[in-house]
N, C-alpha and C positions, 0 to 999 in steps of 0.2 A: 255221022257227021251232021245229018239233018236233025237228029234228036238234040245234039249239042247246041246247034243254032237256035232251035226252038226253046230250049231251056234258058239260053242267054237272053233271048228276047222277052221271055216271060219274067225273068229276074229284073231286067231293065224296066219293064212296064210297071212292075210292083214297086220298084224303087221310086219311080216318078210319082206314083200315087201317094206314097208316104211323104215325099218331099212337098207335094202339092198341099198336103194338109198343114204344113208349116210347123214352126216351133210353138205356136200357140197351144198345141195339144199336149205339150210337155209341162209338167208342174214346175213353176219358177216363182221364186219369191218376188213380190212387187218391188222391193228395194234393191234387188240384185243388179238390174241394169244401171241404176244410178250409182251404186257402189263401184261397179266395174268401170264405168265411165270416169268417175272421180279418181280412181286408182290409176287408170291408164293415162290420164293427163299429166301425172307426175312422173318425172324422170329421176333416175338415181345419179348422184354426183359426189364429188369430193372437192371441198374448198381448197384452192391452191393459193389464192391471194385475195385480199380485200383492200379496196381503196375507198374508205368511208367518205372522204371529202368529195371525190368525183362521183360517188354513188355507183361504183362498179365492183363487180366480183368476177374473179377468174375461177372457172369450174372445169374440172375434168369430169366429163359426163358420159353416160351411156346414150343409147339411141333416144332421140326426142321425137316420138311418133307424130305429135301434133304439128311439128315443123318439118317433118320428113328429113331429119338430120341424123347422120351417122354419129357414132361415138367419136369424141375429140376433146381437146382442151381449148377453151375460148373465153373471151371476156364478154360479160353481159352487163347491161345497165340494170338498175333496179328501180321499180316504180316508186318506192318509198325507202328512204335511208334507214328507217327503223327496222326494216327487214334484216339488216346486217348487224344489229346491236348484239345479239347473242351468239354470233358465229365467229369462228377463228380458223386459220389455216389448218388443214388436216381433218376438219369435221366432215363426216359423211352426212349428206343431205338428200332430201327429196324436194323437187322443185317443179314449178310450172313456168313456162316461158312462152312469149309470143313476140311477133314482130310489131313494134310500135314506131311509127315514123321512120321506117327503114332500118331500125336498130333492134337487135335481139335483146329482149328485156325480160327479166325475172319478175313475175307478178306475185309469186307465192314461194316461200322457201321454209323448210323446217328441218332442224337437225334430227338425225336418226341416232337415238341413244341405245 
């Protein structure tokens, strides 16, 4: 039992030493963090309805991590009506959204072909 405890403590100590060295000791592409951040800011969705006059879009979407929002269907404003020009109901999209003046607003959207 004493040997098992000693082995566990030795393992725990060695693990902390490796973690203390941090991820900087691992080979990573300099563009990898930027690419990962850009990819993670986009959420997946499906266009359900578009109201071009009101500059609103209804999306059925997956989790939006940047807004801590679970999957659901909801209406978003869009920052620029031109974002809606090439979209139609049923299109699969990747989009970025944020809260602007208390309203959830799509700031970027692209159709997934």
